[in-house]
C-alpha positions in Angstrom: -24.0 7.3 -27.1 -26.0 10.4 -27.6 -23.7 13.2 -29.2 -25.0 15.9 -26.8 -23.1 14.0 -24.0 -19.4 15.0 -23.8 -16.9 13.0 -22.2 -14.3 14.6 -20.0 -11.0 13.9 -21.7 -8.6 15.9 -19.3 -9.0 15.2 -15.6 -6.2 15.6 -13.2 -6.5 13.8 -10.0 -4.7 13.8 -6.6 -2.1 11.7 -8.2 -1.0 14.9 -10.2 0.3 15.6 -6.7 1.1 19.3 -7.3 -2.3 20.5 -9.1 -4.7 18.0 -9.0 -7.5 18.3 -6.1 -9.9 15.6 -7.3 -10.2 12.4 -5.4 -11.0 9.5 -7.4 -14.3 8.3 -5.9 -15.4 12.1 -6.2 -14.5 12.1 -9.9 -16.7 9.0 -10.6 -19.6 10.4 -8.5 -19.3 13.6 -10.3 -19.4 11.9 -13.8 -22.5 9.9 -12.9 -24.2 13.0 -11.6 -23.7 14.8 -14.9 -24.4 11.6 -16.9 -21.0 11.6 -18.5 -20.4 8.3 -20.4 -16.6 8.3 -19.9 -13.7 9.9 -18.0 -10.0 10.2 -19.1 -7.4 10.4 -16.3 -4.4 12.3 -17.6 -2.3 13.2 -14.6 0.8 15.4 -15.3 3.9 13.1 -16.0 2.6 10.4 -13.8 0.2 7.2 -13.8 0.0 6.5 -10.2 -3.8 6.4 -9.8 -4.5 4.6 -13.3 -5.4 1.2 -12.0 -7.2 2.4 -9.0 -9.2 4.8 -11.3 -9.8 2.0 -13.7 -11.4 -0.1 -11.0 -13.4 2.7 -9.3 -15.0 3.8 -12.7 -15.7 0.2 -13.7 -17.5 -0.3 -10.5 -19.4 3.1 -10.8 -20.6 2.4 -14.4 -18.4 5.1 -15.9 -16.1 4.2 -18.8 -12.5 4.6 -17.8 -10.0 6.1 -20.3 -6.6 5.7 -19.1 -4.0 8.3 -20.3 -1.4 10.8 -19.2 -0.5 14.3 -20.0 3.2 13.6 -20.8 6.1 16.1 -21.1 7.8 15.8 -24.5 11.4 17.2 -25.0 12.0 19.7 -27.9 14.9 17.5 -28.9 16.2 14.2 -27.4 15.0 13.3 -24.0 18.6 12.4 -23.2 19.7 16.0 -23.9 20.0 18.3 -20.9 21.4 21.3 -22.6 18.0 23.3 -23.5 18.1 27.0 -23.6 16.1 27.3 -20.3 13.9 25.3 -18.1 10.9 26.5 -19.8 12.0 25.1 -23.1 12.8 21.7 -21.4 9.6 20.1 -22.2 6.1 20.7 -23.7 2.8 18.9 -22.9 1.2 16.2 -25.0 -2.0 14.3 -24.2 -1.7 10.5 -24.8 -4.8 8.1 -24.1 -4.8 4.2 -24.5 -7.0 2.8 -27.1 -6.4 -0.9 -26.2 -3.9 -3.2 -24.3 -1.2 -2.4 -26.8 -1.7 1.5 -26.0 -1.8 0.7 -22.3 1.6 -1.1 -22.6 3.0 1.4 -24.6 1.9 4.2 -22.0 3.5 2.1 -19.2 6.8 1.9 -21.2 6.7 5.6 -22.2 6.0 6.8 -18.7 8.5 4.6 -17.1 11.4 5.7 -19.8 10.4 9.2 -19.3 11.0 9.0 -15.4 14.2 6.6 -15.9 15.8 8.2 -18.8 14.4 11.4 -19.5 14.1 13.2 -16.2 15.2 16.8 -16.4 13.1 19.0 -14.3 10.2 16.9 -15.4 10.0 13.3 -16.9 10.3 13.5 -20.5 9.8 11.5 -23.5 10.8 12.7 -27.1 9.5 12.3 -30.6 11.7 9.2 -31.5 10.5 7.4 -28.5 6.9 8.3 -29.0 7.1 7.4 -32.6 8.4 3.8 -31.6 5.6 3.3 -29.2 2.6 5.2 -30.5 0.6 1.9 -31.4 -2.8 1.9 -29.8 -2.4 5.5 -28.6 -4.6 8.5 -29.3 -2.4 11.8 -29.1 -3.7 15.1 -28.7 -1.9 18.6 -28.6 -2.5 19.4 -25.0 -3.1 22.8 -23.4 -1.2 26.2 -23.7 1.9 24.4 -22.7 1.7 22.1 -25.8 4.3 22.7 -28.5 1.8 23.7 -31.1 0.1 26.3 -28.8 3.6 27.8 -27.7 4.5 28.4 -31.3 1.2 29.9 -32.1 1.8 32.4 -29.1 5.3 33.2 -30.4 3.6 34.1 -33.6 5.0 31.3 -35.5 1.9 29.8 -37.1 3.9 28.2 -39.9 6.0 26.4 -37.4 2.9 25.2 -35.5 1.6 23.7 -38.9 4.9 21.8 -39.3 4.9 20.5 -35.8 1.2 19.4 -36.2 2.2 17.7 -39.4 5.0 15.8 -37.6 2.7 14.6 -34.9 0.2 13.4 -37.5 2.8 11.1 -39.2 3.7 9.6 -35.6 0.1 8.4 -34.9 -2.1 6.2 -36.9 -4.4 7.9 -39.4 -7.0 9.9 -37.6 -5.4 9.3 -34.2 -3.9 12.9 -33.4 -6.2 15.8 -32.5 -5.5 19.6 -32.2 -7.2 20.5 -28.8 -9.4 23.6 -28.4 -9.8 24.8 -24.7 -11.6 27.8 -23.0 -10.8 28.4 -19.4 -11.4 32.3 -19.9 -7.8 32.9 -20.8 -6.8 35.3 -23.4 -4.1 33.3 -24.7 -6.5 30.4 -25.3 -8.7 32.7 -27.6 -5.6 33.5 -29.6 -4.7 29.9 -30.0 -8.3 28.8 -30.9 -8.4 31.5 -33.6 -5.4 29.9 -35.4 -6.1 26.2 -34.9 -8.8 25.8 -37.4 -6.7 27.2 -40.3 -3.9 24.8 -39.1 -6.5 21.8 -39.0 -7.6 22.4 -42.6 -4.0 22.9 -44.0 -2.6 19.7 -42.0 -5.7 17.6 -42.3 -6.3 17.1 -38.6 -9.4 17.0 -36.5 -10.2 19.5 -33.7 -11.1 18.2 -30.3 -12.8 20.2 -27.4 -11.4 19.4 -24.0 -11.5 20.8 -20.6 -8.6 20.8 -18.0 -10.2 19.6 -14.7 -8.0 20.3 -11.7 -10.9 20.6 -9.1 -14.4 19.4 -8.8 -16.7 22.6 -8.7 -16.3 26.1 -9.5 -16.3 27.1 -5.6 -13.5 24.6 -5.1 -10.9 27.1 -6.9 -9.9 28.7 -3.6 -9.3 25.2 -2.1 -7.1 24.4 -5.0 -5.1 27.8 -4.8 -4.5 26.5 -0.9 -3.5 23.0 -2.0 -0.8 24.8 -4.5 0.3 27.0 -1.4 0.6 24.0 0.7 2.7 22.2 -1.9 4.9 25.1 -2.8 5.3 26.3 0.9 3.6 29.7 0.1 0.8 31.6 1.8 -2.2 33.2 0.0 -0.9 36.7 0.9 2.3 35.9 -1.2 1.9 37.7 -4.6 4.5 35.5 -6.3 2.9 32.3 -5.6 1.9 29.7 -8.2 -1.7 30.1 -9.0 -4.3 29.4 -11.9 -5.3 32.7 -13.4 -9.0 31.7 -13.5 -11.5 29.7 -11.7 -12.5 27.8 -14.9 -10.5 24.5 -14.3 -13.4 22.6 -12.8 -15.4 19.5 -13.9 -17.8 21.1 -16.4 -21.3 19.8 -17.5 -22.1 19.2 -21.0 -24.2 22.6 -21.1 -21.3 24.3 -19.7 -18.8 22.9 -22.2 -21.2 23.8 -25.1 -21.5 27.5 -23.8 -17.6 27.6 -23.5 -16.8 26.2 -26.8 -20.0 26.4 -28.8 -18.2 27.8 -32.0 -16.6 24.4 -32.4 -19.6 21.9 -32.4 -17.7 19.3 -34.5 -14.8 19.4 -31.9 -17.4 19.1 -29.1 -19.0 16.0 -30.7 -15.6 14.3 -31.3 -15.1 13.7 -27.6 -17.5 10.8 -28.3 -15.4 9.6 -31.3 -12.5 9.5 -29.0 -14.3 7.5 -26.2 -15.6 5.0 -29.0 -11.9 4.6 -30.0 -10.8 3.8 -26.5 -11.9 0.1 -25.5 -9.2 -0.7 -23.0 -9.9 -3.9 -21.0 -7.7 -4.8 -18.0 -7.9 -8.3 -16.5 -5.6 -9.8 -14.0 -7.5 -13.3 -13.5 -7.8 -16.5 -15.5 -10.9 -17.9 -17.1 -11.9 -19.4 -13.7 -11.7 -16.0 -12.2 -8.8 -16.5 -10.1 -5.9 -14.3 -9.9 -2.9 -14.9 -12.2 0.4 -14.6 -10.2 3.6 -13.2 -11.9 6.0 -15.1 -9.6 9.6 -15.8 -11.0 10.3 -19.4 -11.7 13.1 -20.3 -9.3 16.0 -21.9 -11.0 16.8 -25.1 -9.0 20.3 -26.8 -9.1 21.0 -29.7 -11.4 17.6 -29.3 -13.3 15.7 -30.7 -10.2 11.9 -30.2 -10.2 11.1 -27.2 -7.9 8.7 -29.2 -5.7 11.2 -32.1 -5.4 13.9 -29.5 -4.5 11.7 -27.8 -2.0 10.9 -31.2 -0.3 14.5 -32.0 0.0 15.2 -28.7 1.7 12.3 -29.2 4.1 13.2 -32.6 5.1 16.8 -31.6 5.8 15.5 -28.8 7.8 13.2 -31.0 9.9 16.0 -33.3 10.6 17.7 -30.4 12.0 14.8 -29.0 13.8 13.2 -32.1 15.1 15.9 -35.0 15.5 14.1 -38.2 14.9 11.4 -36.5 13.1 8.3 -37.7 14.9 5.2 -38.8 12.9 3.1 -35.7 13.7 5.9 -33.5 12.4 6.2 -35.3 9.1 2.2 -35.5 8.8 2.0 -31.5 9.5 4.9 -31.1 7.0 3.3 -33.4 4.3 -0.1 -31.4 4.6 1.7 -28.2 4.1 3.7 -29.2 1.1 0.7 -30.6 -0.7 -1.1 -27.2 -0.2 2.0 -25.3 -1.4 2.1 -27.8 -4.7 -1.6 -27.5 -5.2 -1.5 -23.7 -4.9 1.7 -23.5 -7.1 3.8 -21.6 -4.6 6.7 -23.6 -4.5 8.8 -21.0 -6.3 7.7 -18.5 -3.8 9.1 -20.5 -0.7 12.3 -21.2 -2.7 12.8 -17.5 -3.5 12.2 -16.6 0.2 14.4 -19.5 1.3 17.1 -18.3 -1.1 17.5 -14.8 0.0 17.4 -15.6 3.7 19.8 -18.2 3.5 22.1 -15.8 1.4 21.5 -13.2 4.3 22.5 -15.6 7.0 25.6 -16.7 5.0 26.6 -12.9 4.7 26.2 -12.6 8.5 23.0 -10.2 8.0 20.7 -10.7 11.0 17.2 -12.0 10.2 14.2 -11.9 12.5 12.5 -15.0 13.8 9.5 -14.2 11.7 6.4 -11.9 11.7 2.7 -12.3 10.7 1.0 -15.5 9.9 4.1 -17.1 8.3 5.3 -18.2 11.7 2.5 -20.8 11.4 4.1 -22.7 8.8 6.4 -25.8 9.7 7.8 -25.6 6.0 9.0 -22.1 6.8 10.3 -23.3 10.3 12.2 -26.2 8.6 13.7 -23.8 5.9 14.7 -21.4 8.7 12.6 -18.7 7.2 11.1 -18.4 10.6 12.6 -19.3 14.0 9.6 -20.4 16.2 8.3 -23.9 16.5 4.7 -23.7 15.4 3.9 -27.1 16.9 5.0 -26.0 20.4 2.9 -22.9 20.3 -0.1 -24.1 18.3 0.5 -21.8 15.5 -1.7 -22.7 12.4 -0.7 -23.2 8.9 -4.2 -22.2 7.5 -4.1 -18.8 9.0 -1.2 -18.3 6.7 -2.3 -20.0 3.5 -5.9 -21.2 3.0 -6.3 -23.4 0.2 -9.8 -22.5 -0.2 -8.8 -18.9 -0.7 -6.1 -18.5 -3.3 -4.3 -15.5 -2.2 -0.5 -14.9 -2.4 1.2 -15.8 0.7 2.3 -12.8 2.7 5.8 -13.2 4.2 7.0 -10.2 5.6 10.7 -10.5 6.7 12.7 -8.3 9.4 16.2 -7.8 8.6 19.1 -5.8 10.1 18.1 -2.1 9.5 21.7 -1.0 8.2 22.0 -3.8 5.7 18.4 -4.0 4.3 20.0 -2.5 1.0 22.2 -5.4 0.4 19.3 -7.8 0.5 17.6 -5.7 -2.2 20.8 -5.6 -4.2 21.2 -9.3 -4.1 17.6 -9.8 -5.2 18.0 -7.7 -8.0 21.2 -9.4 -9.2 19.4 -12.6 -8.9 16.1 -11.9 -10.7 17.4 -9.2 -13.0 17.5 -5.5 -12.2 14.5 -4.7 -14.7 12.4 -7.2 -12.7 12.8 -5.8 -9.4 11.8 -2.5 -7.7 10.9 -0.9 -4.5 7.2 0.4 -4.1 5.8 3.9 -3.9 3.7 5.1 -1.0 1.6 8.3 -0.8 1.6 10.7 2.1 -2.0 11.8 2.6 -3.4 15.0 4.3 -4.8 13.7 7.4 -7.1 15.3 9.8 -4.5 17.2 12.2 -2.0 17.9 9.5 -4.5 19.4 7.0 -5.7 21.8 9.7 -2.2 22.9 10.3 -1.4 23.3 6.6 -4.5 25.2 5.7 -4.0 27.4 8.9 -0.4 28.4 7.7 -1.6 29.1 4.2 -4.4 31.4 5.5 -1.8 33.1 7.5 -3.6 32.4 10.9 -1.7 32.6 14.1 0.4 29.5 14.6 -0.8 29.1 18.3 -4.4 29.4 17.4 -4.1 26.7 14.7 -2.1 24.4 16.9 -4.7 24.6 19.5 -7.4 23.6 17.0 -5.4 20.8 15.5 -4.7 19.5 19.2 -8.5 19.1 19.5 -8.5 16.2 17.0 -8.1 13.1 18.8 -4.9 11.0 18.5 -6.1 8.5 16.1 -4.2 8.3 12.9 -7.2 6.8 11.2 -9.7 9.6 12.2 -11.5 11.9 9.7 -12.4 15.6 10.2 -16.1 14.7 10.4 -15.5 12.0 13.0 -13.4 14.4 14.9 -16.1 17.2 15.0 -18.5 14.5 16.1 -16.4 13.1 19.0 -15.0 16.6 20.1 -17.8 19.3 21.2 -15.1 22.1 21.3 -14.2 21.7 17.8 -17.8 21.6 16.7 -18.5 24.8 18.8 -15.5 26.6 17.4 -16.6 25.8 13.7 -20.2 27.0 14.3 -19.3 30.1 16.4 -16.1 31.6 14.8 -16.2 32.4 11.1 -12.3 32.2 10.6 -12.4 28.5 12.0 -15.4 27.7 10.0 -13.5 28.9 6.9 -10.5 26.9 8.0 -12.4 23.9 8.5 -14.2 24.1 5.2 -11.1 24.4 3.2 -9.6 21.5 5.2 -12.4 19.1 4.4 -11.9 19.9 0.7 -8.2 18.8 0.9 -8.4 16.0 3.5 -7.2 12.7 2.1 -5.6 14.1 -0.9 -2.1 12.6 -1.9 0.4 15.3 -0.6 3.6 13.8 -1.5 5.2 10.5 -2.9 8.1 8.6 -1.3 9.5 5.1 -1.2 7.6 2.6 1.0 9.7 1.7 3.9 9.7 -2.0 3.2 7.9 -2.9 -0.1 9.9 -4.8 -2.8 8.2 -6.2 -6.0 9.9 -9.0 -8.0 8.5 -9.9 -11.4 8.9 -12.8 -13.7 9.6 -10.5 -16.5 10.7 -6.6 -16.9 8.3 -4.8 -14.4 7.5 -2.1 -17.2 5.5 -4.7 -19.1 3.1 -4.8 -16.1 3.3 -1.2 -14.4 5.0 2.1 -14.7 8.2 2.9 -12.8 9.8 6.1 -11.7 12.6 7.0 -9.2 12.7 7.3 -5.5 14.7 10.1 -3.6 17.9 8.0 -3.6 17.6 7.2 -7.5 16.2 3.8 -6.9 13.7 2.4 -9.2 10.3 2.4 -7.6 6.8 1.6 -9.0 4.3 4.4 -9.8 1.6 2.2 -8.5 1.0 1.8 -4.7 0.8 -1.5 -2.8 -2.7 -2.4 -3.6 -2.5 -2.1 -7.3 0.9 -3.9 -7.3 -1.0 -6.8 -5.8 -4.0 -6.6 -7.9 -1.6 -7.2 -11.0 -0.5 -10.5 -9.3 3.2 -9.6 -8.8 5.3 -11.0 -6.0 5.2 -8.3 -3.2 7.6 -8.6 -0.2 8.2 -6.5 2.6 11.9 -6.2 3.5 11.7 -4.6 7.0 14.7 -2.9 8.6 14.6 -3.9 12.4 17.1 -1.8 14.3 16.7 -4.3 17.4 18.1 -7.2 15.3 21.3 -4.9 14.7 21.5 -4.4 18.5 21.2 -8.1 19.3 23.9 -9.0 16.6 26.3 -6.4 18.0 25.7 -7.5 21.8 26.6 -11.1 20.7 29.8 -9.8 19.0 30.6 -7.8 22.1 29.9 -10.8 24.4 32.2 -13.1 22.3 34.9 -10.5 22.3 35.0 -9.5 25.8 34.0 -12.6 27.6 34.9 -15.5 25.2 31.4 -16.7 25.2 29.6 -17.8 21.9 26.1 -17.4 22.5 23.7 -19.2 20.2 19.8 -18.3 20.0 19.1 -22.1 19.6 20.7 -22.9 23.0 19.2 -20.1 25.1 16.6 -21.4 27.2 13.1 -19.9 27.1 12.7 -20.5 30.8 15.5 -18.3 32.3 14.4 -17.0 35.5 16.7 -13.7 35.6 14.9 -12.9 32.3 11.4 -13.3 34.1 12.4 -11.6 37.1 13.6 -8.5 35.1 10.3 -8.6 33.1 8.3 -8.9 36.3 9.9 -5.8 38.0 9.3 -4.0 34.8 12.9 -3.1 34.2 12.2 -3.2 30.4 13.6 0.1 29.3 15.6 -0.9 26.0 13.7 -4.3 25.9 11.8 -4.6 22.4 8.1 -3.9 22.5 7.9 -3.6 26.1 9.4 0.0 26.9 6.2 2.0 27.1 4.7 2.8 30.6 1.6 0.9 29.7 3.5 -2.1 28.8 5.7 -2.1 31.9 2.6 -1.7 34.1 0.9 -4.8 32.3 4.1 -6.8 32.8 4.0 -6.2 36.5 0.1 -6.8 36.5 0.2 -10.1 34.7 3.2 -11.6 36.3 5.2 -13.6 33.7 6.1 -17.1 34.5 6.7 -18.6 31.1 7.2 -17.7 27.5 3.5 -18.3 26.6 2.7 -15.3 29.0 4.9 -13.1 27.1 3.2 -14.0 23.7 -0.3 -13.1 25.6 1.3 -9.8 26.8 2.0 -8.7 23.2 -1.4 -9.7 22.2 -3.3 -8.2 24.9 -1.7 -4.6 24.8 -3.9 -3.2 22.0 -7.0 -0.9 22.0 -9.4 -3.9 21.4 -8.4 -6.6 23.9 -7.9 -3.9 26.6 -11.3 -4.6 27.8 -10.1 -8.2 28.5 -7.0 -7.2 30.4 -8.4 -7.2 34.0 -10.5 -10.4 33.3 -7.3 -12.1 32.1 -5.1 -10.9 35.1 -7.8 -12.0 37.7 -8.2 -15.3 36.0 -4.4 -15.9 35.8 -4.1 -15.0 39.6 -7.0 -17.2 40.6 -9.2 -14.3 41.7 -11.8 -15.3 39.2 -12.8 -18.8 38.5 -12.1 -20.1 35.1 -15.2 -21.7 33.5 -15.6 -23.2 30.2 -18.9 -23.4 28.1 -18.0 -26.8 27.2 -15.2 -29.2 28.2 -14.0 -29.3 24.5 -13.1 -25.6 24.9 -10.4 -26.3 27.8 -7.6 -27.5 25.8 -7.8 -24.8 23.3 -8.4 -21.9 25.8 -6.3 -23.4 28.9 -3.2 -21.4 27.8 -4.9 -18.1 28.1 -7.0 -18.9 31.2 -10.3 -19.5 29.3 -9.9 -15.8 27.5 -10.4 -16.1 23.7 -7.4 -14.0 22.7 -6.0 -15.3 19.6 -7.4 -15.7 16.0 -5.9 -19.3 15.9 -8.2 -20.2 19.0 -11.2 -19.1 16.8 -10.0 -21.4 14.0 -9.3 -24.4 16.5 -12.9 -23.9 18.0 -14.5 -24.1 14.6 -12.5 -27.1 13.8 -13.0 -29.0 17.1 -16.4 -28.3 18.2 -18.2 -27.7 14.7 -16.2 -30.1 12.6 -15.3 -27.4 10.2 -12.2 -28.2 8.0 -9.2 -26.1 8.9 -9.5 -23.9 5.6 -13.5 -23.4 6.4 -12.4 -22.5 10.2 -9.9 -19.8 8.7 -12.9 -18.6 6.4 -15.0 -18.2 9.5 -12.4 -16.4 11.5 -12.0 -14.0 8.4 -15.8 -13.5 8.2 -16.2 -12.8 12.1 -13.1 -10.6 12.1 -14.4 -8.3 9.4 -18.2 -8.3 10.6 -19.4 -9.5 7.2 -22.9 -9.6 8.3 -24.6 -10.9 5.3 -22.5 -14.2 5.7 -22.7 -14.6 9.5 -26.1 -16.3 9.6 -25.0 -19.0 7.2 -21.9 -19.7 9.3 -23.9 -19.9 12.4 -26.4 -22.4 10.9 -23.3 -24.4 9.7 -21.6 -24.2 13.1 -24.6 -25.2 15.3 -25.4 -28.0 12.8 -21.8 -29.3 13.0 -21.5 -29.0 16.7 -25.0 -30.9 17.2 -23.6 -33.6 15.0 -20.8 -33.8 17.4 -23.2 -34.5 20.4 -23.3 -30.9 21.7 -26.6 -29.5 22.6 -28.0 -26.9 20.3 -28.3 -24.1 22.8 -24.5 -24.7 24.1 -23.4 -24.5 20.4 -25.3 -21.4 19.9 -23.8 -20.0 23.1 -20.4 -20.9 22.0 -20.9 -19.3 18.4 -22.1 -16.0 20.1 -18.8 -16.1 22.3 -16.6 -16.7 19.4 -18.4 -14.0 17.4 -17.8 -11.5 20.1 -14.1 -12.1 20.6 -13.1 -12.7 17.0 -13.0 -9.1 16.1 -10.4 -8.5 18.8 -8.4 -11.8 18.1 -4.8 -11.2 17.4 -2.6 -13.3 15.1 -0.9 -15.6 17.4 1.9 -16.4 15.0 3.0 -12.8 14.8 2.7 -12.3 18.6 4.8 -15.4 19.2 7.6 -14.4 16.7 7.8 -10.9 18.2 7.6 -12.2 21.8 10.8 -14.2 20.7 12.6 -10.9 20.0 11.2 -9.2 23.0 12.5 -12.2 25.2 16.1 -12.3 23.5 16.4 -8.6 24.3 15.3 -9.2 27.9 17.7 -12.3 28.3 20.6 -10.2 27.3 19.6 -7.2 29.5 19.1 -9.7 32.5 22.2 -11.9 32.0 24.8 -9.6 29.9 23.5 -6.0 31.0 26.9 -4.3 30.1 27.4 -5.8 26.6 23.7 -5.4 25.7 23.4 -1.7 26.9 26.6 -0.8 25.3 25.3 -2.2 22.1 22.0 -0.5 22.4 23.6 3.0 23.3 25.8 2.5 20.2 22.7 2.1 18.1 20.9 5.2 19.6 24.1 7.5 19.4 22.4 10.2 17.6 19.1 10.1 19.6 19.8 12.2 22.9 16.1 11.5 24.2 16.8 7.8 24.1 20.3 8.1 25.4 
C-alpha cells in the first residue's frame, strides 16, 4: 500500500442511529471512488452494521475494519453516581485486529449495554483491560477523556490517562488521535498532543470523523438530527454540529487539514496493516456451519432414534393403520433430516410446542412451507395433512440446498412471552435473545419528516406525501417516475425541489431500532460469543445484528408470532363448553360443514380470519366455495400477482371457460385449480412428473423461475425439454409446458402456507356459522379497546 493513501478510521454509518447519515453501500462506493484501501466502521456505542459492512466491503474490494467508538465510564461502569450526565462517559475508539479482537469487541459491546448502561452503553478500564487482546485503541475525538482534560487545562492529567491506556493495550497498539474539523477546541488539543505523545511514548494518528458523505450533505445531516430529536431547523437550541467538515474526505483533503502531522497521516496505513480480521461462517466445503443447540434426549437415546420414535407414535395417532405410502413418505423425510443434521432442530421445535399445548397455550396449525412435512404433522408441530392436500416436503427442506429449516410458529398473542421464557430456561438465558429490527425512512414518511423539519405547512406536505403510491416498497425515484404530478411539483416549485432533494439524501436510513415482533435466536453457546447484544424497550436482551446477519452466522432463528385469532378461537371454545356443555375438538370438526360454506358464500365474513376485507368478501361470492380446497385457492389468489388469473379461475370453476390441458399428464396436478397454475407446489410436481426431475431438482427450478434468475433459465429449459422428450412428450409440447410454467412461476404461492391459514379461516367461519353468539362474544372481548372494530 502506498503511503500517500490514507485509510478512513472513523466512519459513522446509519447504524449510529442518531448522527450517522452514511448508507453502507454508499460508503463502499465512496471509498472506491477515492481509492481508499480500507474503511473502519466505528458507530457510536453500537455494532449493528458491522457484519453487513464486512460483507459489502469485501465484495466491493475495500478492506473492512470492524470497530466501535465506545463510551467508557470515568470510574466503574456499574456506578450510576457521577457528578453529571456529561461526566458519565468519555469516548474511546476500538478496532479489531483479528478474530480475538472481534470476539472481545462483541463482549465489550454487549456488556456495555447489558451491565454499564447509564444514558449511554458504557465499559470501564477494568473490563477493557481484561479484554484488550487483539484490539487497537485510540483516544477518540474531543469527547475522549484525554482531550477533555486538555480542554480543562489539565495537561498533566491528560498525560497520566494516556499512560494508563498505554498499559492496557499491547505495546504500540494505543494511539493519540489528531483531528481537524475546523473547531477551535481541536486546535488547542492538537497543540498539546505532540508533547504528551513524546513524554508518554505514544504514536499520533490522524483520523477524520465521517458522519455524512460529502461536504454538501451537511444540511441533510442537520435535518436528520432534527428528525431524530423532534426539532425544526428554526429551533436555535437544536442539536447540531458546529462545522460542515464531518464528511468523507479525500487523501488530498486530509493532507491539507492535518499536513503539520505527516507521521500521524502515514500511520493510518500502519493501523490498516495491523487489522487483518477474517470472518468466515462456512466449513472447508463452503457450506454454512450451523450453531444449533444439541437437544438432550431422555435416557441417553440417540437424537435420531428419539425423533423416529416420536414420529412413529404421531403417525399411529394421525393415520390409524399407518398405510404404506404414509410410512414411505415419513421414511424419506427422516432420511433427509438425518443427512442434513437437523434432528435437533425438529426436536427443539417439537419440545416447545408440546410444552405450549400442555400449558393450554393455543398454537397455530402451521404457517409457511413447514406444513408440507409429514414429520412435522406427526409431531403435532403442524395440523394439516400434507398428503391429503398435496403439500410437498421439498418445498420446505431441499437436500440439494442446505439451508436452515424455517419453521415460523403462531402462538396465542397474550402468552407468547411465556414461550420465550420457557426456551430461555431450557437452553440457557445467555443462549437466547430476541432479534433487533431497524425502522427505515421510507418514501412517504421521509417526505413528512423533512417537511416538518423545514417548517412547511402540514397540509402542503401531507398532499405531497399522498402523491406517493401506496406501496410499502416504493422508492422516491420510482414514485416520481410513476406519479406525473410529483415530478411536476419537483420541477416547478423550488421549495418542493428542496424538500425532495433532502428526502432523497435521507431515504432508506435507519430511523430507529426496536425488538422484532417475532424473531427469537437460540444458540448452542452464550450468544455474545457470536454477536453483540443490547436491550429492548422492555429490558429484554436483543441482538444488535438484524435478522440477515443472525442467519449468516448460522444461529437458530425462530419466528414466534403472536396471533390474536388463536386467542379468540381458544376463548370461544371455552365459552361454548361453559354455556352449552359442548367440548369441541378441532380434530373432529368436519371440513365440509354446509352452514360454514353458506356463510362464506354470502360473504358474511366480518370477524373471519383473513376474509374481512371488501375485496376478499367480493371474491368469496364470485368463486362460490364448495369445499376446503376452494378456500385454500381463495387465500392464494387474493394477492397482487395472481389477481390477473382471478377472472379466468372463476370462469373455469363455473364452466364458462372450457378447461384444457397442454398434456394429459398435467390434469391430475392442475385439476384442483381448474387448470390454473396457482401454487409453487404445482410447478415442482410438473417438473417431477413431466420432465423426470428429482423433487429437489424440481424445487430448485421453482426457485430459479420464481426469482427470474435469467442466467440459469436456459440450462433449466434444456434439462426440462430433454427430460420430457425422454418420457415420450413431443419437443414442441415440452417447450410449451416449460414456457407456461415459467410464466406462472413468479406468481405461484406457497400452497402449504395457504392451506394452513385456510384452516384458521375455516375454524373462525365454522364458529361464526354454528356458534355465532359465543364466537362474537370472544371476538368482541378481544377487540374491547378498538372502537373501530367494535
